[in-house]
TIDOFI-849374 format. One record per residue: residue in three letters; x, y, z of N, C-alpha, C, O in turn. Coordinates in steps of 0.001 Angstrom, whole numbers, plus 500000, padded with zeros to 6 digits. Layout:
<rs>
alaXYZXYZXYZXYZ/...
</rs>
This chain:
<rs>
unk296348909208435000296036907878434485297258906968434560297167905806434956/unk298410907530434165299634906734434238299941906349435665300413905247435944/unk299656907310436599299911907002438015299045905852438489299490904993439250/unk297783905848438024296872904776438435297360903430437911297370902435438635/unk297765903412436641298264902157436037299508901678436751299624900494437069/unk300448902587437009301677902206437706301388901709439113302012900760439587/unk300439902357439774300082901931441132299480900532441104299748899707441977/unk298646900277440065298027898946439943299061897873439698299009896794440289/unk300007898176438817301061897202438543301899896934439783302291895796440040/unk302175897988440557302970897838441776302229896974442785302808896094443422/unk300918897252442917300120896477443859300065895018443434300195894123444268/unk299871894770442129299819893397441599301121892660441896301133891498442304/unk302239893402441669303552892792441910303739892447443376304251891383443722/unk303307893381444241303450893147445672302623891961446137303071891141446938/unk301387891891445609300504890775446004301125889442445632301184888521446447/unk301593889347444379302168888078443947303493887790444641303829886633444894/unk304240888841444945305484888640445692305175888082447071305855887184447568/unk304122888642447682303739888160449009303255886722448935303551885916449816/unk302479886388447836301970885023447708303127884033447594303099882963448202/unk304155884402446803305301883512446657306033883350447984306430882246448357/unk306205884463448689306942884408449950306181883636451011306777882942451836/unk304849883760450984304049883161452034303576881745451705302990881076452556/unk303823881289450490303349879961450101303961878902451012305175878879451216/unk303120878027451559303657877008452467304529876007451728304204875586450618/unk305616875636452338306506874617451777306058873271452335306221872988453522/unk305488872445451454304962871168451905306108870239452293307093870135451561/unk305993869565453432307064868652453845307118867429452946306090866966452452/unk308295866917452740308478865688451969307976864523452814308455864332453932/unk307010863730452304306499862606453098307597861645453549307483860999454591/unk308657861559452754309748860651453107310471861099454371311112860295455048/unk310364862401454688311040862934455872310213862808457149310657863210458224/unk309031862260457030308160862157458204308854861379459320309243860224459144/unk309000862030460460309672861420461607308712860459462314307577860816462629/unk309188859243462554308348858220463184308863857798464557308311856892465182/unk309911858452465017310558857976466243309709858203467493310001857652468554/unk308660859011467365307768859186468516306826857997468700306155857881469725/unk306781857110467694305936855915467757306748854793468397307841854489467919/unk306250854170469461307015853120470140307343851962469190306520851558468368/unk308560851444469325308973850250468577309260849159469590310332849123470195/unk308313848286469766308444847200470730307703845979470201306674845593470754/unk308223845360469119307492844278468450307268843079469371308109842743470204/unk306119842455469197305735841305470004306069840016469265305529839786468183/unk306936839169469805307272837907469124306028837034468924305150836966469783/unk305982836381467783304873835467467478305392834042467483306332833712466760/unk304785833212468285305176831799468361304211830971467512303020830887467812/unk304734830371466462303908829539465603303446828287466340304192827707467129/unk302235827889466081301735826610466574301913825588465460301209825628464451/unk302853824678465649303149823665464643302340822407464969302458821883466076/unk301528821912464043300701820730464312301552819480464568302695819411464115/unk301016818511465275301738817259465539302177816592464240301432816551463261/unk303397816071464253303926815372463095304580816247462058305238815735461152/unk304421817549462161305001818457461179306486818680461457306929818566462600/unk307253818997460416308645819387460643308692820784461250307684821490461276/unk309851821176461732310015822548462194310103823465460981310508823033459902/unk309728824720461156309799825682460068311065826519460212311381827004461298/unk311777826679459116312990827488459124312596828961458999312021829371457991/unk312905829743460018312620831174460013313941831926459810314872831721460588/unk314053832783458800315302833515458591315655834356459815314785835025460373/unk316904834334460236317308835108461423317029836598461293316791837276462293/unk317055837115460056316837838553459871315373838901459645315049840046459328/unk314483837918459806313056838195459640312230837363460625311403836549460213/unk312456837569461929311686836819462924310210837209462880309866838334462517/unk309355836279463250307925836546463223307519837416464403307863837126465549/unk306784838488464113306223839340465160304757839595464829304340839513463674/unk303989839906465865302573840203465631302426841405464711301552841428463845/unk303282842404464899303194843617464080303596843344462635302982843867461704/unk304626842527462450305057842199461097304034841360460354303794841572459165/unk303436840417461048302425839557460427301194840364460012300660840174458920/unk300746841271460899299569842072460564299866843024459414299016843224458547/unk301059843617459391301451844442458251301449843604456985300944844040455950/unk302012842401457059302049841524455894300672841136455409300434841048454204/unk299754840902456349298387840560455963297754841704455174297084841469454169/unk297962842925455619297396844072454914298032844255453540297332844517452562/unk299339844120453463299995844244452165299558843126451222299411843354450021/unk299350841935451745298936840786450940297598841047450258297391840648449112/unk296696841714450961295354841933450431295145843331449843294051843628449364/unk296146844179449867295977845559449416296368845702447942297517845440447586/unk295431846115447080295763846297445660296675847485445392297022847748444240/unk297067848204446430297980849328446255299309848871445654300045849680445089/unk299615847596445773300868847076445227300845846981443706301899846838443087/unk299666847059443090299572846937441639299547848310440970299337849332441622/unk299761848310439681299893849558438918298640850415439004298731851632439163/unk297457849785438899296217850559438889295340850273440103294146850572440098/unk295933849699441134295225849396442383294005848509442163292950848727442758/unk294164847502441296293066846556441059293419845133441474292525844309441664/unk294716844830441619295142843452441874295983843397443145296900844196443332/unk295661842453444007296481842212445201296988840775445161296599839998444289/unk297847840430446098298272839028446218297046838144446424296944837056445857/unk296109838636447255294913837879447551293983837704446371293094836854446418/unk294159838484445306293330838301444113293569836935443486292644836313442964/unk294802836475443540295162835183442957295323834097444012295455832920443675/unk295312834476445269295493833524446365294445833804447439294735834414448468/unk293231833350447180292106833617448078291880832442449022292069831291448626/unk291479832711450262291309831634451250290391830513450800290711829341451000/unk289248830848450191288289829791449868288773828859448769288181827800448559/unk289835829228448064290430828362447053291727827748447532292592827407446726/unk291869827604448859293131827109449418294263828067449056295395827651448808/unk293933829355449032294867830408448641295367830226447214296542830433446909/unk294432829832446348294606829951444902293365830688444411292580831165445230/unk293164830798443092291988831531442621291043830668441799290086831172441211/unk291316829344441758290432828404441057290267828740439576289210828512438989/unk291323829280438988291320829559437560292558828926436937293597828790437584/unk292430828547435681293592827984434999294702829018434912295866828713435175/unk294339830248434540295301831336434441294691832580435068293542832927434796/unk295463833236435899294942834376436653294986835652435825295990835919435165/unk293904836456435847293947837765435182294712838773436031294524838846437246/unk295572839547435383296323840581436076295816841960435708294686842111435244/unk296657842972435918296308844346435561295954844416434074296648843842433235/unk294875845119433763294437845229432380293856843943431841293674843785430634/unk293560843007432764292985841705432405293934840870431546293491839977430825/unk295231841155431620296202840317430926296282838963431624296136838866432843/unk296514837925430830296481836562431348297871835945431263298561836074430252/unk298273835271432340299563834601432366299494833229431720298545832918431001/unk300505832411431980300591831088431345300613829954432360300717828786431985/unk300515830293433652300516829255434681299424829526435703299011830664435922/unk298977828452436312297952828552437344298578829031438654299730828710438943/unk297827829792439442298353830253440726298454829073441688297534828260441779/unk299565828982442398299788827851443298299096828079444643299098829201445149/unk298507827041445225297988827156446596299123827448447565300268827066447323/unk298804828128448668299844828554449602299806827830450944300574828178451841/unk298941826841451107298879826141452388300249825562452739300857824852451938/unk300726825872453938301998825354454472303212825777453651304234825091453643/unk303092826909452962304170827373452090305458827642452864306548827561452298/unk305339827962454156306530828272454941307423827082455217308565827253455644/unk306919825865454980307717824664455228308533824246454011309404823384454124/unk308266824840452849308939824416451631310302825102451525310395826322451658/unk311334824339451293312684824911451278313489824472450056314719824449450087/unk312774824122448970313465823672447766313036824522446567312744824005445488/unk313008825826446786312583826730445729311083826894445711310349826015446163/unk310615828038445181309195828349445125308802828743443706309665828926442846/unk307521828870443465306904828955442150306918827560441520307582826650442018/unk306190827409440440306138826115439757307517825675439267307795824480439173/unk308379826649438956309691826307438395310844826475439380312004826308439006/unk310536826807440640311578826883441667312481828088441576313568828079442155/unk312066829139440861312995830237440603313259831129441804314240831873441800/unk312420831082442834312636831899444033313192831014445139312663829936445412/unk314262831480445772314915830669446792314098830577448073314140829557448760/unk313355831634448405312601831642449655311427832603449521311245833240448484/unk310635832697450581309444833536450530309784835009450339309060835728449651/unk310871835458450937311251836862450800311523837211449341311161838298448891/unk312153836311448601312399836563447180311127836344446362310881837063445394/unk310332835370446740309093835094446016308156836296446056307518836623445055/unk308073836954447210307126838063447376307469839258446496306603840091446229/unk308701839358446046309109840494445211308630840360443767308403841365443093/unk308476839125443290308246838897441873306938839390441299306962840094440290/unk305784839059441886304503839415441256304295840903441026303617841280440071/unk304858841763441873304646843203441713305147843678440357304484844493439715/unk306285843199439910306871843691438662306605842763437480307101843004436379/unk305826841706437699305469840826436590304447841548435705303403841966436205/unk304720841707434405303833842514433541302439841931433366301523842662432990/unk302243840636433626300906840056433498300273839814434866299234839162434967/unk300895840336435909300301840251437239300008841672437735298985842249437366/unk300889842244438566300615843569439102301159844699438238300721845842438367/unk302098844396437369302569845335436333303051846670436886302932847696436216/unk303590846668438090304084847886438731305597847791438864306179846756438539/unk306234848841439329307649848787439686307747849112441170306981849923441690/unk308681848483441835308749848606443287309030850039443736308579850444444808/unk309765850812442939310045852193443351308744852980443485308620853819444377/unk307783852720442616306475853385442729305702852891443941305066853675444645/unk305762851586444179305080851028445347305644851642446623304889852001447527/unk306954851763446699307576852366447880307056853789448101306765854178449232/unk306940854561447018306430855936447151304996855941447651304630856771448484/unk304178855015447147302781854951447589302688854590449069301854855132449795/unk303534853688449504303519853287450911304041854415451808303533854618452911/unk305041855135451340305606856253452107304568857353452306304482857948453381/unk303778857620451261302773858690451331301491858251452040300631859083452330/unk301359856983452316300111856440452863299869856937454287300814857177455038/unk298607857087454647298272857603455978298528856588457091298667856977458251/unk298594855309456769298661854269457800299950853451457770300485853091458819/unk300445853158456572301551852206456462302854852646457136303506851800457747/unk303276853916457065304531854275457740304535853900459224305533853394459736/unk303429854148459905303358853792461329303460852280461510304101851808462449/unk302834851526460623302889850066460742304291849534460455304744848600461117/unk304985850119459473306368849715459206307260850065460399308176849311460730/unk306997851201461043307747851584462239307564850522463323308542850062463912/unk306322850135463586306045849177464656306580847789464340306929847032465246/unk306646847455463052307107846125462664308622846033462539309215845018462905/unk309257847096462021310679847011461689311535848117462303312755848106462139/unk310927849064463001311708850076463701312293851158462835313283851775463226/unk311724851419461671312262852478460821312090853831461517311143854025462280/unk313008854762461249312951856081461885312199857117461086311625858046461655/unk312193856968459755311491857892458867310679857093457846310999855948457530/unk309633857723457346308788857039456372309579856638455130309299855617454503/unk310576857463454784311378857188453604312218855932453696312834855532452708/unk312257855303454856313024854075455019312207852835454659312709851716454764/unk310960853020454237310166851894453734310784851414452425311012852210451513/unk311054850124452334311670849553451142310903848310450698310101847747451443/unk311174847910449478310547846692448965310981845474449775310208844532449949/unk312210845493450267312688844359451045311900844210452346311577843093452750/unk311590845334453005310798845263454225309362844837453917308763844082454682/unk308813845313452811307473844891452418307442843386452166306512842702452591/unk308459842872451474308524841436451199308696840637452489308151839541452619/unk309446841178453436309604840495454721308270840395455453307951839354456027/unk307495841467455433306203841455456114305257840450455457304598839676456151/unk305186840456454128304329839501453428304761838073453735303921837193453921/unk306066837844453786306591836507454086306211836071455489305879834906455708/unk306256836995456445305839836652457800304393836178457816304068835167458438/unk303529836915457130302121836521457075301963835156456420301205834321456912/unk302667834918455320302533833646454609303024832469455443302545831347455280/unk303970832720456330304452831622457185303409831204458228303536830141458834/unk302403832015458435301340831638459362300238830837458670299280830424459325/unk300353830612457376299339829856456630299563828356456832299959827648455906/unk299312827895458019299572826504458386298261825732458454297333826108459171/unk298208824654457696297037823777457670297442822401458189298319821751457621/unk296803821961459267297151820652459825296025820021460604296267819296461570/unk294780820287460193293638819801460964292614819123460066291411819339460219/unk293076818315459141292175817543458289291894816187458939292527815821459929/unk290950815457458378290709814105458890291919813214458648292187812299459427/unk292645813478457575293889812744457324294865812939458477295466811972458946/unk295030814175458941295934814442460064295447813742461325296238813156462064/unk294153813805461565293597813209462777293787811695462783294005811098463838/unk293706811085461624293887809635461506295366809265461510295786808366462239/unk296141809954460704297556809617460510298353809815461796299237809021462118/unk298034810872462518298810811181463721298031810878465000298320811401466076/unk297012809997464833296262809449465963295730810537466903295721810387468124/unk295289811634466287294691812689467088293244812361467428292672812915468366/unk292663811453466651291280811038466891291234809511466837291493808931465783/unk290913808854467939290949807382467978289763806724467297289685805496467257/unk288837807506466760287638806946466161288004806012465001288554806468463999/unk287703804703465125288057803764464039287232803994462785287564803470461722/unk286165804769462892285298805016461748285523806418461173284669806949460462/unk286685807014461488286974808355460992287020808367459473286638809354458845/unk287492807261458874287479807077457430286337806126457072286076805151457777/unk285670806425455973284680805477455466285413804278454868286631804307454691/unk284679803257454568285282802061453955285922802405452622286992801901452282/unk285244803281451863285786803689450566287063804503450744288029804304450008/unk287078805412451705288274806223451966289432805363452437290581805600452063/unk289132804369453254290181803463453739290803802674452587292011802438452567/unk289972802271451637290510801587450461291390802532449648292439802131449144/unk290958803796449520291759804782448807293100805022449480294114805238448816/unk293092804980450813294338805108451578295326804017451158296506804290450940/unk294837802792451049295700801675450658296284801898449268297455801603449026/unk295469802418448358295931802654446994296958803782446962297979803673446282/unk296699804850447684297594806011447699298991805628448178299995806067447617/unk299038804801449224300322804454449837300882803118449354301830802602449946/unk300316802552448297300804801272447758300885800221448855301825799427448900/unk299892800222449740299962799357450921299884797879450582300274797044451398/unk299394797535449402299258796128449024300380795665448108300275794622447462/unk301451796442448056302575796062447217302728797012446048301838797816445772/unk303851796923445365304197797877444314303352797711443061303289798628442242/unk302711796582442892301947796352441661300473796106441918299660796306441015/unk300098795680443112298697795358443391297965796594443916298228797059445025/unk297048797114443106296247798274443515297125799441443966296779800145444915/unk298247799649443298299186800701443699298901801974442921298763801944441698/unk298813803102443638298592804378442987299875805158442754299906806080441938/unk300943804789443474302246805459443367302147806964443645302983807737443177/unk301141807372444393300921808796444645301973809390445577302460810498445355/unk302316808640446622303189809175447665304627809355447195305427809957447911/unk304981808852446012306342809046445515306623810539445298307715811026445592/unk305624811247444782305778812685444541305034813520445581305443814634445907/unk303943812970446092303130813668447092303256812904448407302376812139448803/unk304355813137449042304809812405450225303669812114451203302711812879451316/unk303799810998451900302773810619452862302880811313454196302114811012455111/unk303821812244454330303939813010455566302912814118455609302021814162454761/unk303012815007456569301990816046456740301956817074455616300919817698455390/unk303058817263454912303080818283453864302456817789452564302065818591451715/unk302363816465452407301731815871451228302386816309449924301726816446448893/unk303679816524449991304498816765448812305928816386449148306371816518450290/unk306644815914448137308059815612448319308910816860448211310113816818448467/unk308288817986447827308988819253447633309955819164446461310940819900446395/unk309661818252445538310531818073444383309884818508443085308756819002443077/unk310612818320441973310177818743440641310187817530439717311143816756439701/unk309113817375438949308955816167438146308306816494436801307540817450436675/unk308631815685435814307846815643434594306780814583434832307081813389434851/unk305548815009435013304489814055435341303717813589434116302573813151434228/unk304341813684432949303865813040431724302550813602431208301776812876430585/unk302281814883431456301026815440430952301174816006429539300173816253428866/unk302413816212429083302639816842427782303375815888426850304397815310427220/unk302849815728425645303494814864424662304491815677423849304126816666423213/unk305744815258423874306800815920423113307644814865422422307695813711422850/unk308306815275421350309195814360420647310558814274421316311226813241421255/unk310969815374421959312232815385422685312139816382423827311187817159423899/unk313112816366424712313108817278425850313278818729425435313060819633426240/unk313664818959424196313815820331423711312493820943423270312437822136422971/unk311430820148423223310193820589422596309165821151423563308081821546423135/unk309467821199424839308518821761425793308384823273425561309376824001425580/unk307163823727425346306931825171425191307247825874426507307927826900426523/unk306752825317427606307089825812428946308068824820429551307692823695429882/unk309310825228429695310351824305430142310381824113431651311109823253432147/unk309603824897432389309531824683433822310863824857434509311539825867434313/unk311248823882435311312508823940436049313692824127435108314648824826435442/unk313631823504433934314734823627432969314954825047432504316076825422432163/unk313890825849432483314040827245432117314802828049433144315317829125432840/unk314878827531434364315609828194435449317023827663435556317975828433435678/unk317162826338435509318487825735435703319319825706434429320547825654434490/unk318647825741433253319368825587431994319802824161431728320546823909430780/unk319352823227432544319702821814432384318644821132431527317463821163431874/unk319027820539430453318078819927429516317209818886430191316015818802429906/unk317780818100431072317029817030431742315958817575432674315096816825433131/unk316002818885432964314979819506433818313806820066433023312817820518433602/unk313915820037431699312828820584430880311540819810431126311536818580431168/unk310451820550431287309154819914431500308904819466432923307885818836433206/unk309825819783433827309626819433435234309011820623435978309398821774435776/unk308053820312436835307397821329437643307261820831439073307299819631439345/unk307105821775439963306964821424441377305765820503441588304703820701440998/unk305949819502442431304836818666442870304140819402444009304676819459445115/unk302958819967443764302308820756444810301805819869445938301627818663445761/unk301580820465447080300962819739448178299531819376447799298841820145447129/unk299095818202448233297708817797447996296782818214449132295602817863449132/unk297301818950450085296443819427451169295367820358450600295646821262449812/unk294130820103451030292979820875450535292845820804449020292364821741448383/unk293279819677448450293301819571446991291901819672446394291749820108445254/unk290877819275447149289517819371446617289068820821446466288099821099445760/unk289768821746447125289413823169447042290234823917446007289995825101445766/unk291205823241445389292234823943444610292107823816443099293033824183442375/unk290976823300442602290831823133441149290969824489440439290677825529441029/unk291413824478439171291840823339438361293263822904438692293920823509439540/unk293737821862438028294959821198438443296041821205437359295757821357436170/unk297266821038437799298510821084437030298957822528436855298195823460437112/unk300191822703436418300768824049436339300033824925435341300089826152435422/unk299341824291434394298602825062433400297095824890433545296341825267432648/unk296652824329434656295234824222434935294456823409433919293276823676433694/unk295084822432433306294434821720432200293336820756432658292432820444431883/unk293403820286433888292391819359434384291442820085435325291871820729436283/unk290155819976435044289157820677435842288749819909437092288288820505438065/unk288915818599437070288455817768438184289535816790438623290461816482437872/unk289396816311439852290319815289440342290120813970439612291061813190439469/unk288913813720439154288678812505438367289525812521437099290062811487436700/unk289649813684436465290483813795435272291958813585435610292698812980434834/unk292377814084436763293764813883437199294043812400437404295064811886436947/unk293142811719438084293319810289438349293321809505437038294112808577436869/unk292440809875436117292423809206434816293753809377434100294250808444433469/unk294331810577434198295634810805433559296682809853434120297363809161433363/unk296813809815435431297840808955436023297539807478435800298458806670435664/unk296273807126435761295915805734435510296331805300434107296638804131433871/unk296335806262433177296714805941431794298220805784431610298668805150430655/unk298997806354432516300444806323432374301010807549431694302222807762431718/unk300152808367431082300601809620430495301481809441429273301419808422428586/unk302305810454429013303154810494427816304621810315428224305142811044429069/unk305251809359427622306655809092427967307571810215427479307355810798426416/unk308582810499428269309706811358427871310930810839428608310806810070429561/unk312096811254428174313332810709428739313490810997430224314219810284430912/unk312814812042430738312979812374432147311744812047432991311615812531434116/unk310847811236432457309721810738433245310193809555434075310824808635433556/unk309883809584435367310283808487436253309301807333436084308213807330436660/unk309708806359435284308787805261434955308480804386436160307517803619436136/unk309286804490437216308987803719438427307801804311439183307189803645440018/unk307485805564438882306374806237439558305197806485438632304044806397439055/unk305479806796437365304418807122436418304369806033435354305268805900434523/unk303305805270435408303111804123434529301623803806434510300891804285435377/unk301156803025433563299758802607433625299467801899434948300202800998435351/unk298391802311435618298085801784436948297054800659436912297009799824437816/unk296247800639435894295214799617435734294226799594436897293728798533437274/unk293943800766437463292939800831438512291553800688437889291282801228436817/unk290686799958438574289311799821438119288543801096438448289040801951439181/unk287357801223437918286532802388438214286262802494439713286282803591440271/unk286013801372440360285761801391441802287003801820442576286895802542443568/unk288168801389442139289409801782442803289696803271442606290182803942443517/unk289393803777441420289567805211441184288625806024442070289004807084442569/unk287418805541442265286479806217443159286993806199444594286836807174445328/unk287609805085444991288148804983446348289297805971446544289381806635447577/unk290174806063445557291294807001445649290769808433445704291259809250446484/unk289783808730444883289190810064444896288570810373446251288685811496446742/unk287918809393446858287303809604448165288366809875449223288161810707450107/unk289496809183449141290561809392450123291111810818450042291461811400451069/unk291191811379448854291704812738448702290848813753449460291340814816449838/unk289584813436449682288718814318450461289192814459451903288911815467452552/unk289908813459452409290332813503453811291445814511454043291801814781455190/unk292006815076452968293045816097453096292457817486453338293205818442453537/unk291136817611453324290487818920453416290467819426454855290041818725455773/unk290934820652455025291002821303456347290217822603456275290759823650455920/unk288932822527456617288095823725456527288456824762457580288223825953457372/unk289021824333458710289417825298459738290519826215459233290639827355459682/unk291318825723458308292398826537457731291842827629456837292175828802457012/unk291003827263455885290514828262454932289556829248455581289318830328455041/unk289001828885456744288091829785457457288750830502458632288074831203459385/unk290041830338458792290765830946459906290656832475459824291123833061458848/unk290051833138460823289887834598460771291204835360460625291235836434460024/unk292286834814461169293572835505461108294148835557459707295092836306459456/unk293591834766458777294110834717457422293213835431456419293510835446455225/unk292123836021456888291161836642455980291572838070455629292468838654456238/unk290882838606454626291120839962454141290719840981455216289548841026455594/unk291648841795455715291307842753456774290494843944456282289977844715457090/unk290377844103454966289664845240454415288189844909454126287439845753453635/unk287797843689454433286406843281454187285667843072455497284485842726455490/
</rs>
């Protein structure tokens, strides 16, 4: 009996010893060799619409077809968020002019932020800081922020890097876009570069406003009579006081439809510049005179981008026009030469509203190259 027990124990030991010795050692995904995959990126030449400025492309992040396609996938992939529920495209959807048409965007766990998502049309042309408060110097830095924002994607980049390294598809795409030799060389910086490449292709320049302004369409009836009157009001064409909307001071009359600057547009009543709950640009610069200033967004596709202002307080363009017509709330840093009572009549306000429709570029929001590749 003892011999049988001892034999059983010996056999058990041998079996488990063999199992330990024979157990496969799983390779580290980070060590996956990618050098057998060709690295020959195809340069992408942007088509810049007539009248537009040139776009500044960082020398260390040239546009390539492979980089743009990788960026498009990362932009729409919820893998970047903590629970794989939120992507960049969740808050920046094509049909909303790459916003989400909400005052405040829900993030992971349905947490809500304090600012409205900004439209991204022509974002690659802006060179005076990004976000409502200008805190990101360029697209590469901007793309890093939402992933670790606790009310947006609520993730940490080190986890995102691990998910991308282990992914069945992304290592090969990073190889083709950036020439990495191993999967473990995927970094947040390369991911941000790819997303930035994709965002630089979000160019809108085919509205009726563009066709009229840059004489792409000679049709004298391209604008209705009401829209033509709104044009005069927008550009103060009848003088600084007669039917003047003062719109182009902040929303430039060029193709970008923004001055790319930061302003207190008198939407918040405060007793002093210290009283702004959201200090905007001042929260970044620490300069008191910047408190309450926010980026003047582009008005391109503005009819698709409701609600309006950094906090989404206005649901309609009519409400926006009414605000500016009233002159808003004075503060020491409000530019009174631009923001003052306008005394526009109801008919003039309707004309201005009609003119804003001419900024709509449906070919942009329907561009197949900008859509979600997973749908």
